[in-house]
Residue, then its C-alpha position, 0 to 999 in steps of 0.5 A: m594594435k600591436s600588429i600596426f605598431v610592428k608594421h610601422n617600425y618595420m616600415k621605418q627600418i626599411f626606409g632607413l635601409i633605403l637611405f643608407l643604400s642610397f649613400v652607398v650607391c652614390q659613392s661612385q657618383k660623388v662630386n668632389v667640391s673639396g678645398e680646405s673644407e674637404c667636402l663632397a656633394v653626394p647625389i641622392a634620390s629626391e624622396v630620400l633627401q626630402w624625408q631626411y630634412i623633413d624628418m629633422r623637425k617632424d614635430s614642428i607643424y610650421y616647419k613642415s607646412e612651409f615645405a608643403n606650401f612651397v610645392k604650390i609654387k610653379n617657379g621659385v626657390l626656397l632657402y631654409k637656414w638655421q644657425e647656432g643662436h637662432e632657435r627656429g631658423q629662417f625661410l626665404i621663399v621666392d615666387f618668380d611668378k608673383n612679380f618676384s615676391a620674396i618673403l623672409k619668414t620665421e615662426k613669429l614674423s614675415k618680411e618682404v625682401n627686395f632683390l636687385v634686378g640683376d639678382q632676379k635674372k641670375l636666379k631665374f636663369a640658374s633655375e631654368i638650366l639646372e640639371k634635375k638632381s638632389y644633393y647631400q653635402r658632407c664635410r669633414k670640417d666645419h666652421g666651428h659652429a652649427i649651421l644648416y642650409i636647405l635649398v629647394v628649386r622649383c621650375n615649370d611646376e616640378m622639383k628641379a633641385q634640392y641641396y641639404s648642407p648640415m654643416n658648411h656654407p655651400y657657396e664657399i667651397k670650390t667645384t668644377d661641376s657646373n650643376i653644383y656651381l649653379i646651386q652655389e650661385i643661387f645659395s650665395i644670392m639668397d643668403q646675402a639677401l638675408y643680410k640686406d636692409f629689409k623694406p617690409n610692407k607687412i610684419a605679420k605675426v604667425r600663429k604658433n603651432 
């Protein structure tokens, strides 16, 4: 039993080292998206970034299951947003192949979200032409309140892009990198959808885990 415990800790240390090395190696690939917020979008291995944001709330079955279920979607976008004053955060999940089904989820309820036809086309187009990359956004400054974003894009039944921003709004910062720009466009459309007037056809309570 002791050897298993030691092995588990050893594996966690190894994975932590891999995470650290990924950031070091990617310094030469940093995409400067700095404006007043002085931010950097750091390319990082997909598996490492995924481990980082999943591990953030590893004790929540609901949180982990939403990401796990999204893998079943062949073409779509997932946005997770948490901000100060909201205990659990919100998921906005779009499935392009189900007549652009868009569902806003919290741990307690689920609501349908309606996108404009123009925004639907923009989301699909941006998702298709995105370069396959994952990014961690690192900023020297923030807005003065806690906010966190996770974006995952799937296209043709594979992970197309991931973006983890634990501090600032990704779509507010300036960039000359076309891939980052496309990700910001997706962020902007998804985030704005959270504030529109919802027309839910179903409000379902989600069983607490």
